[in-house]
LOMARTOR-541066 format. One record per residue: residue in one letter; y, x, z of N, C-alpha, C, O, CB in turn. Coordinates in steps of 0.1 Angstrom, whole numbers, plus 5000, padded with zeros to 4 digits. Glycine has a CB too. Example, Ala and Ser with C-alpha at 12.3 -4.5 7.8 and 13.67 -1.06 7.14 Angstrom:
% residues 2
+-----+------+------+------+------+------+------+------+------+------+------+------+------+------+------+------+
! res !  n.Y !  n.X !  n.Z ! ca.Y ! ca.X ! ca.Z !  c.Y !  c.X !  c.Z !  o.Y !  o.X !  o.Z ! cb.Y ! cb.X ! cb.Z !
+-----+------+------+------+------+------+------+------+------+------+------+------+------+------+------+------+
!   a ! 4943 ! 5132 ! 5078 ! 4955 ! 5123 ! 5078 ! 4967 ! 5132 ! 5078 ! 4967 ! 5142 ! 5085 ! 4955 ! 5113 ! 5090 !
!   s ! 4978 ! 5128 ! 5071 ! 4989 ! 5137 ! 5071 ! 5000 ! 5129 ! 5079 ! 5011 ! 5134 ! 5080 ! 4994 ! 5141 ! 5057 !
+-----+------+------+------+------+------+------+------+------+------+------+------+------+------+------+------+
//
This chain:
% residues 111
+-----+------+------+------+------+------+------+------+------+------+------+------+------+------+------+------+
! res !  n.Y !  n.X !  n.Z ! ca.Y ! ca.X ! ca.Z !  c.Y !  c.X !  c.Z !  o.Y !  o.X !  o.Z ! cb.Y ! cb.X ! cb.Z !
+-----+------+------+------+------+------+------+------+------+------+------+------+------+------+------+------+
!   m ! 8616 ! 0360 ! 1981 ! 8610 ! 0358 ! 1994 ! 8619 ! 0349 ! 2003 ! 8631 ! 0351 ! 2003 ! 8607 ! 0372 ! 2001 !
!   n ! 8613 ! 0340 ! 2010 ! 8621 ! 0332 ! 2019 ! 8624 ! 0339 ! 2032 ! 8617 ! 0348 ! 2036 ! 8614 ! 0318 ! 2021 !
!   k ! 8635 ! 0334 ! 2038 ! 8640 ! 0341 ! 2050 ! 8630 ! 0340 ! 2062 ! 8629 ! 0350 ! 2070 ! 8653 ! 0334 ! 2055 !
!   e ! 8622 ! 0330 ! 2063 ! 8613 ! 0328 ! 2074 ! 8602 ! 0339 ! 2072 ! 8598 ! 0345 ! 2082 ! 8606 ! 0314 ! 2073 !
!   l ! 8597 ! 0341 ! 2060 ! 8587 ! 0352 ! 2058 ! 8593 ! 0366 ! 2060 ! 8586 ! 0374 ! 2066 ! 8582 ! 0351 ! 2043 !
!   v ! 8605 ! 0368 ! 2057 ! 8612 ! 0380 ! 2059 ! 8612 ! 0383 ! 2074 ! 8609 ! 0394 ! 2079 ! 8627 ! 0380 ! 2054 !
!   i ! 8616 ! 0373 ! 2082 ! 8617 ! 0375 ! 2097 ! 8603 ! 0378 ! 2102 ! 8602 ! 0386 ! 2111 ! 8623 ! 0362 ! 2103 !
!   q ! 8593 ! 0371 ! 2097 ! 8579 ! 0374 ! 2102 ! 8575 ! 0388 ! 2099 ! 8569 ! 0395 ! 2108 ! 8569 ! 0364 ! 2095 !
!   n ! 8578 ! 0393 ! 2087 ! 8575 ! 0407 ! 2083 ! 8582 ! 0417 ! 2092 ! 8577 ! 0427 ! 2096 ! 8578 ! 0409 ! 2069 !
!   i ! 8595 ! 0414 ! 2095 ! 8603 ! 0423 ! 2104 ! 8597 ! 0423 ! 2118 ! 8595 ! 0434 ! 2124 ! 8618 ! 0418 ! 2104 !
!   e ! 8593 ! 0411 ! 2123 ! 8588 ! 0411 ! 2136 ! 8574 ! 0418 ! 2137 ! 8571 ! 0424 ! 2147 ! 8585 ! 0396 ! 2140 !
!   k ! 8566 ! 0418 ! 2126 ! 8554 ! 0425 ! 2126 ! 8557 ! 0440 ! 2127 ! 8550 ! 0448 ! 2134 ! 8546 ! 0423 ! 2113 !
!   e ! 8567 ! 0445 ! 2120 ! 8570 ! 0459 ! 2121 ! 8575 ! 0463 ! 2135 ! 8571 ! 0474 ! 2140 ! 8581 ! 0463 ! 2110 !
!   f ! 8583 ! 0454 ! 2141 ! 8587 ! 0457 ! 2155 ! 8576 ! 0457 ! 2164 ! 8575 ! 0465 ! 2174 ! 8598 ! 0447 ! 2159 !
!   t ! 8566 ! 0448 ! 2162 ! 8554 ! 0448 ! 2171 ! 8546 ! 0461 ! 2169 ! 8542 ! 0467 ! 2179 ! 8545 ! 0436 ! 2167 !
!   h ! 8545 ! 0466 ! 2157 ! 8538 ! 0478 ! 2155 ! 8545 ! 0490 ! 2161 ! 8540 ! 0499 ! 2167 ! 8536 ! 0481 ! 2140 !
!   g ! 8559 ! 0489 ! 2160 ! 8567 ! 0500 ! 2166 ! 8566 ! 0500 ! 2181 ! 8565 ! 0511 ! 2187 ! 8582 ! 0497 ! 2162 !
!   e ! 8566 ! 0489 ! 2187 ! 8564 ! 0488 ! 2202 ! 8551 ! 0493 ! 2206 ! 8550 ! 0500 ! 2216 ! 8567 ! 0474 ! 2207 !
!   q ! 8540 ! 0490 ! 2198 ! 8527 ! 0495 ! 2202 ! 8527 ! 0510 ! 2200 ! 8521 ! 0517 ! 2209 ! 8516 ! 0489 ! 2192 !
!   a ! 8533 ! 0516 ! 2190 ! 8534 ! 0530 ! 2188 ! 8542 ! 0537 ! 2200 ! 8538 ! 0547 ! 2204 ! 8541 ! 0534 ! 2175 !
!   r ! 8552 ! 0530 ! 2204 ! 8560 ! 0536 ! 2215 ! 8551 ! 0537 ! 2228 ! 8552 ! 0546 ! 2235 ! 8572 ! 0527 ! 2218 !
!   k ! 8543 ! 0526 ! 2231 ! 8535 ! 0526 ! 2242 ! 8525 ! 0538 ! 2242 ! 8520 ! 0543 ! 2252 ! 8527 ! 0513 ! 2244 !
!   k ! 8521 ! 0542 ! 2230 ! 8512 ! 0553 ! 2228 ! 8519 ! 0567 ! 2227 ! 8513 ! 0577 ! 2226 ! 8504 ! 0551 ! 2215 !
!   g ! 8532 ! 0566 ! 2229 ! 8540 ! 0579 ! 2228 ! 8543 ! 0584 ! 2214 ! 8546 ! 0596 ! 2212 ! 8534 ! 0589 ! 2236 !
!   n ! 8541 ! 0576 ! 2204 ! 8542 ! 0580 ! 2190 ! 8556 ! 0576 ! 2185 ! 8557 ! 0566 ! 2177 ! 8531 ! 0574 ! 2181 !
!   e ! 8566 ! 0584 ! 2188 ! 8580 ! 0580 ! 2184 ! 8582 ! 0582 ! 2169 ! 8590 ! 0575 ! 2164 ! 8590 ! 0589 ! 2192 !
!   g ! 8574 ! 0590 ! 2163 ! 8575 ! 0591 ! 2148 ! 8571 ! 0578 ! 2142 ! 8578 ! 0574 ! 2132 ! 8566 ! 0603 ! 2143 !
!   m ! 8561 ! 0572 ! 2146 ! 8557 ! 0559 ! 2141 ! 8567 ! 0548 ! 2144 ! 8569 ! 0539 ! 2136 ! 8543 ! 0555 ! 2146 !
!   v ! 8573 ! 0549 ! 2156 ! 8584 ! 0540 ! 2159 ! 8595 ! 0540 ! 2148 ! 8600 ! 0530 ! 2144 ! 8590 ! 0543 ! 2173 !
!   r ! 8599 ! 0552 ! 2145 ! 8609 ! 0554 ! 2134 ! 8605 ! 0548 ! 2121 ! 8612 ! 0542 ! 2114 ! 8613 ! 0569 ! 2132 !
!   v ! 8592 ! 0551 ! 2117 ! 8586 ! 0545 ! 2105 ! 8587 ! 0530 ! 2105 ! 8592 ! 0524 ! 2095 ! 8572 ! 0550 ! 2103 !
!   c ! 8583 ! 0524 ! 2116 ! 8583 ! 0509 ! 2117 ! 8597 ! 0504 ! 2116 ! 8600 ! 0494 ! 2110 ! 8576 ! 0505 ! 2129 !
!   a ! 8607 ! 0511 ! 2123 ! 8621 ! 0507 ! 2123 ! 8626 ! 0507 ! 2108 ! 8633 ! 0498 ! 2104 ! 8629 ! 0515 ! 2132 !
!   r ! 8623 ! 0518 ! 2101 ! 8627 ! 0519 ! 2087 ! 8622 ! 0508 ! 2079 ! 8629 ! 0502 ! 2071 ! 8624 ! 0533 ! 2082 !
!   r ! 8609 ! 0506 ! 2080 ! 8602 ! 0495 ! 2072 ! 8608 ! 0482 ! 2075 ! 8610 ! 0474 ! 2066 ! 8587 ! 0495 ! 2075 !
!   a ! 8611 ! 0479 ! 2088 ! 8617 ! 0466 ! 2092 ! 8631 ! 0465 ! 2085 ! 8634 ! 0454 ! 2079 ! 8618 ! 0465 ! 2107 !
!   a ! 8639 ! 0475 ! 2085 ! 8652 ! 0475 ! 2079 ! 8650 ! 0473 ! 2064 ! 8658 ! 0466 ! 2057 ! 8660 ! 0488 ! 2082 !
!   g ! 8640 ! 0480 ! 2058 ! 8637 ! 0479 ! 2044 ! 8634 ! 0464 ! 2040 ! 8638 ! 0460 ! 2029 ! 8626 ! 0488 ! 2040 !
!   v ! 8627 ! 0457 ! 2048 ! 8624 ! 0443 ! 2045 ! 8637 ! 0435 ! 2044 ! 8639 ! 0427 ! 2035 ! 8615 ! 0437 ! 2056 !
!   a ! 8646 ! 0437 ! 2053 ! 8659 ! 0430 ! 2053 ! 8667 ! 0434 ! 2041 ! 8674 ! 0426 ! 2035 ! 8666 ! 0433 ! 2066 !
!   i ! 8667 ! 0447 ! 2038 ! 8675 ! 0452 ! 2027 ! 8670 ! 0446 ! 2014 ! 8677 ! 0442 ! 2005 ! 8675 ! 0468 ! 2026 !
!   a ! 8656 ! 0446 ! 2012 ! 8650 ! 0440 ! 2000 ! 8654 ! 0426 ! 1998 ! 8657 ! 0421 ! 1988 ! 8635 ! 0442 ! 2000 !
!   y ! 8654 ! 0418 ! 2009 ! 8658 ! 0404 ! 2009 ! 8672 ! 0403 ! 2005 ! 8676 ! 0394 ! 1997 ! 8655 ! 0398 ! 2023 !
!   w ! 8681 ! 0411 ! 2011 ! 8695 ! 0411 ! 2008 ! 8698 ! 0414 ! 1993 ! 8707 ! 0408 ! 1987 ! 8703 ! 0420 ! 2017 !
!   l ! 8690 ! 0424 ! 1988 ! 8692 ! 0428 ! 1974 ! 8689 ! 0417 ! 1964 ! 8693 ! 0417 ! 1953 ! 8684 ! 0440 ! 1972 !
!   e ! 8681 ! 0407 ! 1968 ! 8677 ! 0396 ! 1959 ! 8690 ! 0389 ! 1955 ! 8690 ! 0384 ! 1944 ! 8667 ! 0387 ! 1966 !
!   s ! 8700 ! 0388 ! 1964 ! 8712 ! 0381 ! 1960 ! 8724 ! 0390 ! 1959 ! 8735 ! 0385 ! 1956 ! 8714 ! 0370 ! 1971 !
!   h ! 8722 ! 0403 ! 1962 ! 8733 ! 0413 ! 1961 ! 8728 ! 0425 ! 1953 ! 8726 ! 0435 ! 1959 ! 8739 ! 0417 ! 1975 !
!   r ! 8727 ! 0423 ! 1940 ! 8721 ! 0434 ! 1932 ! 8728 ! 0447 ! 1933 ! 8741 ! 0447 ! 1934 ! 8721 ! 0430 ! 1917 !
!   r ! 8721 ! 0458 ! 1935 ! 8726 ! 0471 ! 1935 ! 8717 ! 0480 ! 1926 ! 8705 ! 0482 ! 1929 ! 8727 ! 0477 ! 1950 !
!   d ! 8722 ! 0485 ! 1915 ! 8714 ! 0493 ! 1906 ! 8711 ! 0506 ! 1913 ! 8719 ! 0512 ! 1919 ! 8721 ! 0495 ! 1893 !
!   g ! 8698 ! 0510 ! 1911 ! 8694 ! 0523 ! 1916 ! 8690 ! 0524 ! 1930 ! 8687 ! 0535 ! 1935 ! 8705 ! 0533 ! 1913 !
!   w ! 8689 ! 0513 ! 1937 ! 8686 ! 0513 ! 1951 ! 8671 ! 0514 ! 1953 ! 8666 ! 0518 ! 1964 ! 8691 ! 0501 ! 1958 !
!   g ! 8663 ! 0511 ! 1943 ! 8648 ! 0513 ! 1944 ! 8642 ! 0502 ! 1953 ! 8648 ! 0492 ! 1957 ! 8645 ! 0526 ! 1949 !
!   i ! 8629 ! 0505 ! 1955 ! 8621 ! 0495 ! 1963 ! 8616 ! 0500 ! 1976 ! 8611 ! 0493 ! 1985 ! 8610 ! 0490 ! 1955 !
!   d ! 8618 ! 0513 ! 1978 ! 8613 ! 0519 ! 1991 ! 8624 ! 0519 ! 2001 ! 8636 ! 0521 ! 1998 ! 8607 ! 0533 ! 1989 !
!   a ! 8620 ! 0517 ! 2014 ! 8630 ! 0516 ! 2025 ! 8639 ! 0528 ! 2026 ! 8651 ! 0527 ! 2029 ! 8622 ! 0514 ! 2038 !
!   m ! 8633 ! 0540 ! 2025 ! 8641 ! 0552 ! 2027 ! 8652 ! 0553 ! 2016 ! 8664 ! 0556 ! 2019 ! 8633 ! 0565 ! 2026 !
!   n ! 8649 ! 0550 ! 2004 ! 8659 ! 0551 ! 1993 ! 8670 ! 0540 ! 1996 ! 8682 ! 0542 ! 1994 ! 8653 ! 0549 ! 1979 !
!   q ! 8665 ! 0528 ! 2000 ! 8675 ! 0518 ! 2003 ! 8684 ! 0521 ! 2014 ! 8696 ! 0518 ! 2014 ! 8667 ! 0504 ! 2006 !
!   l ! 8678 ! 0527 ! 2025 ! 8686 ! 0531 ! 2036 ! 8696 ! 0542 ! 2033 ! 8708 ! 0542 ! 2037 ! 8677 ! 0536 ! 2048 !
!   r ! 8692 ! 0551 ! 2024 ! 8701 ! 0562 ! 2020 ! 8713 ! 0556 ! 2012 ! 8725 ! 0560 ! 2014 ! 8694 ! 0572 ! 2011 !
!   n ! 8710 ! 0546 ! 2004 ! 8721 ! 0540 ! 1996 ! 8730 ! 0531 ! 2005 ! 8742 ! 0531 ! 2003 ! 8715 ! 0531 ! 1985 !
!   l ! 8724 ! 0525 ! 2015 ! 8731 ! 0516 ! 2024 ! 8741 ! 0524 ! 2032 ! 8753 ! 0520 ! 2034 ! 8722 ! 0509 ! 2033 !
!   q ! 8738 ! 0536 ! 2036 ! 8747 ! 0544 ! 2044 ! 8759 ! 0549 ! 2036 ! 8770 ! 0552 ! 2042 ! 8740 ! 0557 ! 2049 !
!   f ! 8759 ! 0548 ! 2023 ! 8771 ! 0552 ! 2015 ! 8778 ! 0540 ! 2009 ! 8788 ! 0542 ! 2001 ! 8766 ! 0561 ! 2004 !
!   d ! 8773 ! 0528 ! 2011 ! 8779 ! 0516 ! 2006 ! 8791 ! 0512 ! 2014 ! 8790 ! 0507 ! 2025 ! 8769 ! 0504 ! 2005 !
!   e ! 8803 ! 0514 ! 2008 ! 8815 ! 0512 ! 2016 ! 8818 ! 0497 ! 2018 ! 8828 ! 0494 ! 2025 ! 8827 ! 0519 ! 2009 !
!   s ! 8811 ! 0488 ! 2012 ! 8813 ! 0474 ! 2015 ! 8806 ! 0470 ! 2028 ! 8808 ! 0459 ! 2033 ! 8807 ! 0466 ! 2003 !
!   m ! 8798 ! 0479 ! 2034 ! 8791 ! 0476 ! 2046 ! 8800 ! 0481 ! 2058 ! 8808 ! 0490 ! 2057 ! 8778 ! 0484 ! 2047 !
!   p ! 8799 ! 0474 ! 2069 ! 8806 ! 0478 ! 2081 ! 8801 ! 0492 ! 2085 ! 8790 ! 0496 ! 2083 ! 8804 ! 0468 ! 2093 !
!   q ! 8810 ! 0499 ! 2092 ! 8807 ! 0513 ! 2096 ! 8795 ! 0513 ! 2105 ! 8787 ! 0523 ! 2104 ! 8819 ! 0519 ! 2104 !
!   s ! 8793 ! 0504 ! 2114 ! 8782 ! 0503 ! 2123 ! 8768 ! 0503 ! 2115 ! 8759 ! 0509 ! 2119 ! 8783 ! 0492 ! 2132 !
!   v ! 8768 ! 0495 ! 2104 ! 8756 ! 0494 ! 2096 ! 8754 ! 0507 ! 2089 ! 8742 ! 0512 ! 2088 ! 8757 ! 0483 ! 2086 !
!   r ! 8764 ! 0513 ! 2083 ! 8762 ! 0526 ! 2076 ! 8758 ! 0537 ! 2086 ! 8750 ! 0545 ! 2082 ! 8776 ! 0530 ! 2069 !
!   e ! 8763 ! 0537 ! 2098 ! 8759 ! 0547 ! 2108 ! 8745 ! 0545 ! 2112 ! 8737 ! 0555 ! 2114 ! 8769 ! 0547 ! 2120 !
!   a ! 8741 ! 0533 ! 2114 ! 8727 ! 0530 ! 2117 ! 8717 ! 0535 ! 2106 ! 8707 ! 0541 ! 2109 ! 8724 ! 0515 ! 2120 !
!   a ! 8721 ! 0533 ! 2094 ! 8713 ! 0537 ! 2083 ! 8712 ! 0553 ! 2082 ! 8702 ! 0558 ! 2080 ! 8719 ! 0532 ! 2069 !
!   l ! 8723 ! 0559 ! 2085 ! 8724 ! 0574 ! 2086 ! 8714 ! 0579 ! 2097 ! 8706 ! 0588 ! 2094 ! 8738 ! 0579 ! 2089 !
!   r ! 8715 ! 0573 ! 2108 ! 8706 ! 0577 ! 2119 ! 8691 ! 0575 ! 2116 ! 8682 ! 0584 ! 2119 ! 8709 ! 0570 ! 2132 !
!   l ! 8688 ! 0564 ! 2109 ! 8674 ! 0562 ! 2105 ! 8669 ! 0571 ! 2094 ! 8657 ! 0573 ! 2093 ! 8673 ! 0547 ! 2101 !
!   t ! 8678 ! 0576 ! 2086 ! 8674 ! 0585 ! 2075 ! 8674 ! 0600 ! 2079 ! 8669 ! 0608 ! 2071 ! 8682 ! 0583 ! 2063 !
!   t ! 8681 ! 0603 ! 2090 ! 8682 ! 0617 ! 2094 ! 8668 ! 0622 ! 2099 ! 8662 ! 0615 ! 2107 ! 8692 ! 0619 ! 2105 !
!   k ! 8664 ! 0633 ! 2093 ! 8651 ! 0639 ! 2097 ! 8651 ! 0644 ! 2111 ! 8661 ! 0649 ! 2116 ! 8647 ! 0650 ! 2087 !
!   i ! 8639 ! 0642 ! 2118 ! 8638 ! 0648 ! 2131 ! 8633 ! 0663 ! 2130 ! 8629 ! 0667 ! 2119 ! 8628 ! 0640 ! 2140 !
!   t ! 8635 ! 0670 ! 2140 ! 8632 ! 0684 ! 2140 ! 8617 ! 0686 ! 2141 ! 8609 ! 0677 ! 2144 ! 8639 ! 0692 ! 2151 !
!   e ! 8612 ! 0698 ! 2140 ! 8598 ! 0701 ! 2141 ! 8593 ! 0699 ! 2155 ! 8581 ! 0697 ! 2158 ! 8595 ! 0716 ! 2137 !
!   q ! 8602 ! 0699 ! 2165 ! 8599 ! 0696 ! 2179 ! 8600 ! 0681 ! 2182 ! 8599 ! 0677 ! 2193 ! 8609 ! 0704 ! 2188 !
!   f ! 8601 ! 0673 ! 2171 ! 8601 ! 0659 ! 2172 ! 8613 ! 0654 ! 2180 ! 8612 ! 0644 ! 2187 ! 8588 ! 0654 ! 2178 !
!   t ! 8624 ! 0660 ! 2178 ! 8637 ! 0655 ! 2184 ! 8646 ! 0651 ! 2173 ! 8646 ! 0656 ! 2162 ! 8643 ! 0666 ! 2194 !
!   s ! 8655 ! 0642 ! 2177 ! 8665 ! 0637 ! 2167 ! 8679 ! 0643 ! 2171 ! 8682 ! 0646 ! 2183 ! 8665 ! 0622 ! 2167 !
!   a ! 8687 ! 0643 ! 2161 ! 8701 ! 0647 ! 2163 ! 8709 ! 0636 ! 2171 ! 8719 ! 0639 ! 2176 ! 8708 ! 0651 ! 2150 !
!   f ! 8703 ! 0624 ! 2171 ! 8709 ! 0613 ! 2177 ! 8701 ! 0608 ! 2189 ! 8689 ! 0610 ! 2189 ! 8711 ! 0601 ! 2166 !
!   h ! 8708 ! 0603 ! 2198 ! 8701 ! 0598 ! 2210 ! 8701 ! 0582 ! 2210 ! 8706 ! 0576 ! 2220 ! 8707 ! 0603 ! 2223 !
!   t ! 8697 ! 0576 ! 2200 ! 8697 ! 0562 ! 2199 ! 8682 ! 0557 ! 2196 ! 8674 ! 0565 ! 2191 ! 8706 ! 0557 ! 2188 !
!   d ! 8680 ! 0545 ! 2198 ! 8667 ! 0539 ! 2196 ! 8666 ! 0535 ! 2181 ! 8674 ! 0527 ! 2177 ! 8664 ! 0527 ! 2206 !
!   p ! 8656 ! 0539 ! 2174 ! 8655 ! 0535 ! 2160 ! 8653 ! 0520 ! 2158 ! 8658 ! 0515 ! 2148 ! 8644 ! 0543 ! 2153 !
!   i ! 8647 ! 0514 ! 2167 ! 8645 ! 0499 ! 2166 ! 8659 ! 0493 ! 2167 ! 8662 ! 0483 ! 2160 ! 8636 ! 0494 ! 2178 !
!   q ! 8667 ! 0497 ! 2177 ! 8681 ! 0492 ! 2178 ! 8689 ! 0494 ! 2165 ! 8696 ! 0485 ! 2161 ! 8688 ! 0498 ! 2190 !
!   d ! 8688 ! 0506 ! 2160 ! 8695 ! 0509 ! 2147 ! 8690 ! 0499 ! 2136 ! 8698 ! 0494 ! 2129 ! 8693 ! 0523 ! 2143 !
!   s ! 8677 ! 0497 ! 2135 ! 8672 ! 0488 ! 2126 ! 8677 ! 0474 ! 2128 ! 8681 ! 0467 ! 2118 ! 8657 ! 0488 ! 2126 !
!   k ! 8678 ! 0470 ! 2140 ! 8683 ! 0456 ! 2143 ! 8698 ! 0455 ! 2139 ! 8702 ! 0444 ! 2135 ! 8682 ! 0453 ! 2158 !
!   i ! 8706 ! 0465 ! 2140 ! 8720 ! 0465 ! 2136 ! 8720 ! 0461 ! 2121 ! 8728 ! 0452 ! 2117 ! 8727 ! 0478 ! 2139 !
!   i ! 8712 ! 0468 ! 2113 ! 8712 ! 0465 ! 2099 ! 8707 ! 0451 ! 2096 ! 8713 ! 0444 ! 2088 ! 8703 ! 0476 ! 2092 !
!   i ! 8695 ! 0448 ! 2102 ! 8689 ! 0435 ! 2100 ! 8698 ! 0423 ! 2103 ! 8700 ! 0414 ! 2096 ! 8676 ! 0434 ! 2107 !
!   d ! 8704 ! 0424 ! 2115 ! 8713 ! 0413 ! 2120 ! 8724 ! 0411 ! 2110 ! 8728 ! 0400 ! 2107 ! 8718 ! 0416 ! 2134 !
!   y ! 8730 ! 0422 ! 2105 ! 8741 ! 0421 ! 2096 ! 8737 ! 0415 ! 2083 ! 8743 ! 0405 ! 2078 ! 8748 ! 0434 ! 2094 !
!   l ! 8726 ! 0420 ! 2077 ! 8722 ! 0416 ! 2063 ! 8716 ! 0402 ! 2064 ! 8718 ! 0394 ! 2054 ! 8712 ! 0425 ! 2058 !
!   l ! 8710 ! 0398 ! 2074 ! 8704 ! 0384 ! 2074 ! 8714 ! 0373 ! 2077 ! 8712 ! 0361 ! 2075 ! 8693 ! 0383 ! 2084 !
!   q ! 8726 ! 0377 ! 2082 ! 8736 ! 0367 ! 2085 ! 8744 ! 0364 ! 2072 ! 8752 ! 0354 ! 2072 ! 8745 ! 0372 ! 2096 !
!   l ! 8743 ! 0373 ! 2062 ! 8751 ! 0371 ! 2050 ! 8745 ! 0360 ! 2041 ! 8751 ! 0357 ! 2031 ! 8752 ! 0384 ! 2042 !
+-----+------+------+------+------+------+------+------+------+------+------+------+------+------+------+------+
//
């Protein structure tokens, strides 16, 4: 996949996430943020093979958070995106999932 198409797919996910936020659907915001990060991870994996990372965004994010070749900020963003929210729809972290996704995307697309 070329980088331009990757960026378009990421922007689509962010657009869907912002629409979900306007409707008060923070769960969908997290889903869109994860998918956007997954697009960047899949693109990065094309040139940085990692066995066992799979093709789904959640599995890739889980692996990313433990990859010691990644900066701490990227690993922490992946951790926040993979941490489950409570039944009351609250998170253990007080960060924006879109911002966490952008930390990952910005790092992986600059490589």
